[in-house]
C-alpha positions as MATLAB code, in Angstrom:
seq = 'MAAFAWLTPRRRSATARSVLAGEASAEAARKSEQGALLVAQETEDVQGAPEAPPQEPAIPPFPVAGDEKAAAFFDLDNTVMQGAALFHFGRGLYKRQFFQRRELARFAWQQAWFRIAGVEDPEHMQDARDSALSIVKGRRVAELTSIGEEIYDEYMAGRIWPGTRALAQAHLDAGQKVWLVTAAPVETATIIARRLGLTGALGTVAESVGGVYTGRLVGEPLHGPAKAEAVRALASGEGLELDRCAAYSDSYNDIPMLSLVGHPYAINPDAKLRKYARERDWRLRDYRTGRKAARVGIPAAAGVGAVAGGTAAAIALHRRRH';
ca = [
     -35.014   98.916   36.731;
     -37.306   99.135   33.732;
     -36.459   95.536   32.876;
     -38.060   94.459   36.158;
     -41.160   96.655   35.870;
     -43.535   93.684   35.617;
     -42.444   92.384   39.043;
     -43.940   93.392   42.389;
     -41.880   95.954   44.350;
     -40.633   93.220   46.685;
     -39.616   90.952   43.795;
     -38.000   93.891   41.973;
     -35.945   94.630   45.069;
     -34.829   90.999   45.408;
     -33.948   90.787   41.714;
     -31.988   94.034   41.844;
     -30.030   92.778   44.865;
     -29.243   89.531   43.029;
     -27.970   91.458   40.035;
     -25.893   93.758   42.247;
     -24.440   90.809   44.152;
     -23.618   88.998   40.937;
     -21.967   91.982   39.304;
     -19.953   92.764   42.446;
     -18.783   89.171   42.663;
     -17.766   89.101   38.993;
     -15.840   92.359   39.367;
     -14.030   91.064   42.456;
     -13.218   87.790   40.713;
     -11.744   89.449   37.643;
      -9.654   91.841   39.747;
      -8.248   88.988   41.809;
      -7.540   86.679   38.871;
      -4.203   88.161   37.920;
      -3.061   88.446   41.513;
      -4.058   84.855   42.191;
      -2.053   83.643   39.214;
       1.031   85.468   40.442;
       0.694   84.076   43.964;
       0.159   80.568   42.597;
       3.340   80.846   40.540;
       5.308   82.040   43.562;
       3.940   79.164   45.650;
       4.842   76.652   42.964;
       8.363   78.038   42.734;
       8.817   77.492   46.473;
       6.863   74.302   47.099;
       6.823   72.640   43.700;
       3.820   71.962   41.486;
       0.470   71.122   43.169;
      -0.305   67.449   43.507;
      -1.992   66.222   40.344;
      -5.621   65.133   40.828;
      -6.640   61.540   40.039;
      -7.246   61.086   36.339;
     -10.787   60.382   35.230;
     -12.303   60.497   31.742;
     -14.124   63.737   31.050;
     -17.853   63.625   30.374;
     -18.432   63.978   26.602;
     -18.762   66.345   24.857;
     -16.773   68.466   27.297;
     -14.237   69.871   27.487;
     -13.371   71.002   23.983;
      -9.678   71.816   23.648;
      -8.849   75.284   22.395;
     -12.367   76.719   22.789;
     -11.595   80.177   24.153;
     -15.288   81.038   24.363;
     -15.947   78.236   26.869;
     -15.308   78.001   30.619;
     -16.472   75.892   33.541;
     -18.261   77.001   36.713;
     -18.186   74.758   39.776;
     -20.332   75.095   42.868;
     -18.189   74.487   45.961;
     -20.051   72.832   48.844;
     -20.615   69.092   48.305;
     -19.660   69.526   44.648;
     -15.931   70.226   44.913;
     -15.596   69.894   48.694;
     -17.191   67.477   51.134;
     -19.467   69.505   53.379;
     -19.783   73.273   53.534;
     -16.817   75.621   53.329;
     -18.596   77.880   55.803;
     -18.828   75.029   58.301;
     -15.136   74.218   58.044;
     -14.236   77.892   58.203;
     -16.446   78.290   61.233;
     -14.599   75.495   63.024;
     -11.383   77.403   62.514;
     -12.897   80.657   63.727;
     -14.353   79.012   66.804;
     -10.952   77.513   67.547;
      -9.542   81.038   67.366;
     -12.241   82.312   69.744;
     -14.095   84.519   67.268;
     -17.362   83.571   68.955;
     -18.587   81.755   72.071;
     -19.894   78.236   72.693;
     -23.419   79.510   73.403;
     -23.492   81.099   69.956;
     -22.253   77.891   68.419;
     -25.062   75.929   70.081;
     -27.711   78.424   68.986;
     -26.621   78.376   65.388;
     -26.262   74.597   65.406;
     -29.944   74.411   66.381;
     -30.872   76.592   63.411;
     -28.803   74.320   61.177;
     -30.600   71.248   62.527;
     -33.965   72.928   61.903;
     -33.042   73.626   58.309;
     -31.955   70.032   57.713;
     -35.260   68.709   59.051;
     -37.512   71.272   57.401;
     -35.634   71.297   54.129;
     -36.682   74.865   53.371;
     -35.129   78.279   53.736;
     -36.826   80.564   56.209;
     -36.285   84.253   55.319;
     -36.310   85.341   58.978;
     -33.698   82.742   59.926;
     -31.524   83.759   57.000;
     -31.791   87.450   57.839;
     -30.970   86.759   61.486;
     -27.939   84.685   60.507;
     -26.810   87.352   58.068;
     -27.027   90.121   60.651;
     -25.164   88.049   63.243;
     -22.411   87.159   60.815;
     -21.952   90.715   59.621;
     -21.801   92.026   63.169;
     -18.867   89.693   63.838;
     -16.912   90.672   60.762;
     -17.530   94.408   61.191;
     -14.319   96.260   61.983;
     -12.046   93.332   61.086;
      -9.323   93.839   58.536;
      -9.609   91.992   55.228;
      -5.924   91.026   55.391;
      -6.374   89.441   58.822;
      -9.245   87.225   57.737;
      -7.513   86.287   54.503;
      -4.464   85.143   56.447;
      -6.639   83.114   58.805;
      -8.405   81.613   55.800;
      -5.115   80.241   54.498;
      -4.490   78.487   57.814;
      -8.006   77.091   58.018;
      -7.809   75.692   54.509;
      -4.789   73.626   55.524;
      -6.399   72.540   58.795;
      -9.882   71.568   57.674;
     -10.445   71.797   53.922;
      -7.457   70.433   51.996;
      -8.314   66.813   52.798;
     -11.993   67.173   51.864;
     -11.759   67.824   48.131;
     -13.660   65.293   45.995;
     -10.998   63.705   43.716;
     -13.541   63.007   40.973;
     -14.762   66.595   40.752;
     -11.196   67.852   40.973;
     -10.347   65.682   37.957;
     -13.251   67.171   36.001;
     -12.022   70.682   36.740;
      -8.523   69.694   35.677;
      -9.877   68.364   32.378;
     -11.195   71.840   31.594;
      -7.899   73.431   32.584;
      -5.967   70.956   30.429;
      -8.204   71.919   27.516;
      -7.134   75.536   27.959;
     -10.391   76.698   29.559;
     -10.799   78.845   32.648;
     -12.420   77.278   35.705;
     -14.241   79.266   38.383;
     -15.709   78.349   41.744;
     -19.164   79.851   42.362;
     -20.280   79.889   45.991;
     -22.208   81.707   48.694;
     -19.071   81.572   50.836;
     -17.130   84.832   51.232;
     -15.209   85.674   48.084;
     -11.958   85.832   50.058;
     -12.406   82.264   51.295;
     -13.496   81.030   47.868;
     -10.475   82.657   46.217;
      -8.099   80.894   48.609;
      -9.654   77.524   47.763;
      -9.571   78.208   44.026;
      -5.919   79.226   44.162;
      -4.932   76.172   46.215;
      -6.617   73.936   43.632;
      -4.943   75.697   40.737;
      -8.221   77.054   39.358;
      -8.677   80.395   37.632;
     -10.561   82.157   40.397;
     -13.810   82.335   42.348;
     -17.135   84.081   42.495;
     -18.380   84.510   46.070;
     -20.343   86.730   48.419;
     -18.854   90.224   48.554;
     -18.717   92.132   51.832;
     -18.213   95.864   51.730;
     -14.895   97.143   53.011;
     -13.459  100.651   53.330;
      -9.749  101.138   53.723;
      -9.252   97.413   54.048;
     -11.742   97.127   56.947;
     -15.148   95.437   56.755;
     -18.093   97.768   57.304;
     -20.570   95.068   58.311;
     -22.612   95.423   55.118;
     -22.927   93.281   52.017;
     -22.751   94.404   48.412;
     -26.170   93.275   47.226;
     -26.923   89.938   48.900;
     -25.365   86.503   49.431;
     -24.286   84.803   46.226;
     -27.011   82.179   46.354;
     -29.563   80.866   43.876;
     -30.378   83.526   41.258;
     -27.421   85.668   42.382;
     -25.034   82.905   41.298;
     -26.535   82.967   37.834;
     -26.167   86.757   37.710;
     -22.504   86.460   38.729;
     -21.815   83.881   36.023;
     -23.630   86.022   33.471;
     -21.646   89.128   34.420;
     -18.311   87.308   34.423;
     -19.038   85.673   31.079;
     -19.810   89.066   29.590;
     -16.571   90.552   30.917;
     -14.506   87.557   29.783;
     -16.079   87.338   26.327;
     -17.490   83.850   26.943;
     -20.483   82.285   25.227;
     -22.654   80.646   27.868;
     -24.090   78.001   25.571;
     -20.528   76.692   25.195;
     -19.822   76.762   28.936;
     -20.352   74.086   31.590;
     -21.633   74.312   35.167;
     -21.501   71.748   37.954;
     -23.509   71.628   41.196;
     -25.040   69.317   43.801;
     -27.943   71.579   44.727;
     -31.438   72.199   43.418;
     -30.923   75.821   44.483;
     -28.357   76.177   41.708;
     -30.756   75.412   38.867;
     -30.660   79.087   37.754;
     -26.895   78.759   37.221;
     -27.084   75.285   35.695;
     -29.839   76.355   33.307;
     -27.788   79.318   32.150;
     -25.109   77.239   30.419;
     -25.156   74.839   27.510;
     -23.625   71.973   29.474;
     -25.123   71.519   32.976;
     -23.965   68.667   35.215;
     -25.390   67.362   38.497;
     -22.557   66.283   40.809;
     -23.406   64.453   44.070;
     -26.949   65.778   43.548;
     -29.569   66.242   46.236;
     -32.859   64.428   45.637;
     -34.629   67.358   43.982;
     -31.755   68.124   41.626;
     -31.360   64.450   40.727;
     -35.022   64.278   39.708;
     -34.846   67.583   37.822;
     -31.654   66.555   36.009;
     -33.023   63.177   34.971;
     -36.172   64.764   33.581;
     -33.999   66.991   31.381;
     -31.397   64.392   30.512;
     -28.585   66.303   32.217;
     -25.448   64.336   32.975;
     -24.942   63.152   36.559;
     -21.952   62.036   38.573;
     -21.993   60.866   42.198;
     -18.664   60.489   43.974;
     -20.191   59.559   47.324;
     -20.536   55.978   48.489;
     -23.735   54.213   49.506;
     -27.154   55.682   50.153;
     -25.563   57.562   52.978;
     -24.553   59.900   50.176;
     -27.934   61.605   50.247;
     -27.201   62.840   53.738;
     -23.496   63.589   53.498;
     -22.306   67.065   54.436;
     -23.939   70.077   55.956;
     -26.483   71.967   53.889;
     -24.758   74.860   52.194;
     -25.628   78.147   53.749;
     -28.208   79.930   51.753;
     -28.514   83.226   53.486;
     -25.599   82.416   55.579;
     -23.407   82.730   52.605;
     -24.185   86.248   53.466;
     -21.272   86.068   55.735;
     -18.931   88.791   55.039;
     -15.292   88.330   54.481;
     -14.103   85.299   56.300;
     -15.488   85.540   59.760;
     -19.103   85.586   58.829;
     -18.715   82.005   57.880;
     -18.532   81.076   61.478;
     -22.057   82.008   62.290;
     -23.382   81.531   58.836;
     -22.450   77.956   58.571;
     -24.472   76.969   61.597;
     -27.539   78.648   60.275;
     -27.920   77.764   56.659;
     -26.574   76.048   53.656;
     -26.930   76.853   49.932;
];
């Protein structure tokens, strides 16, 4: 805590929660990496190799083949996937009657408010977080993971941006590890990463005891500064050098993560990130079509990423976006 002594008590608390969330996410990601690789191999043996993504030239000077000190970190919502993973997951949970129509309408209103206001209201985020955690409390991790697999096939598989997928593949082909970094529950993020053949995922970590969610988070949602802390912690554990790594995102909220690496890229950027990236001569790619692109997708849940495990996504998605 001494490192944060210059901050106000409130800012110290927020910073400490970001660090805790980041470290918890990195630990969960590293533990799941080996298991994910084994499952991916088993799936390939049964179903054949995953469909190859469309080929697209990598953005110079990345990736550098054989650089074991480099890796790539990809934001998920509207960077790798069209829309928000939490939104798609929520559709699946609603279909399975995890929550009622009146709740859906209430959270949809909060989502609409956020889109119009364009800012994150702490009270709204806290309310969404509490609602989401109350739903996941008492649910088994295995149950929500199984449901997540089904929902990926139903709502997410057809929404991957081919261009971003090709960029991730370029890093993999160069022998580098590729990680998703998202406010979505780490279980959901890990499913998506495995299905895409990526190394693993950093996501929001919900506390569980004996394989059952307690209704509490470890730290806070993996959003904004917490994403940067997760990348920093994972890089330290993996022996990576951040100035040789790349990061990709669509959101101004991810500037802490993008600024952490030597090779930041704005992918399908929002207006604020586009301006920020151009001022700093960061590379940009936009895989959307027309000016409609600026409005595509549902804002990624900022505090809603606070959703624990899988279920939280349901409520979270209708409240906020990253």
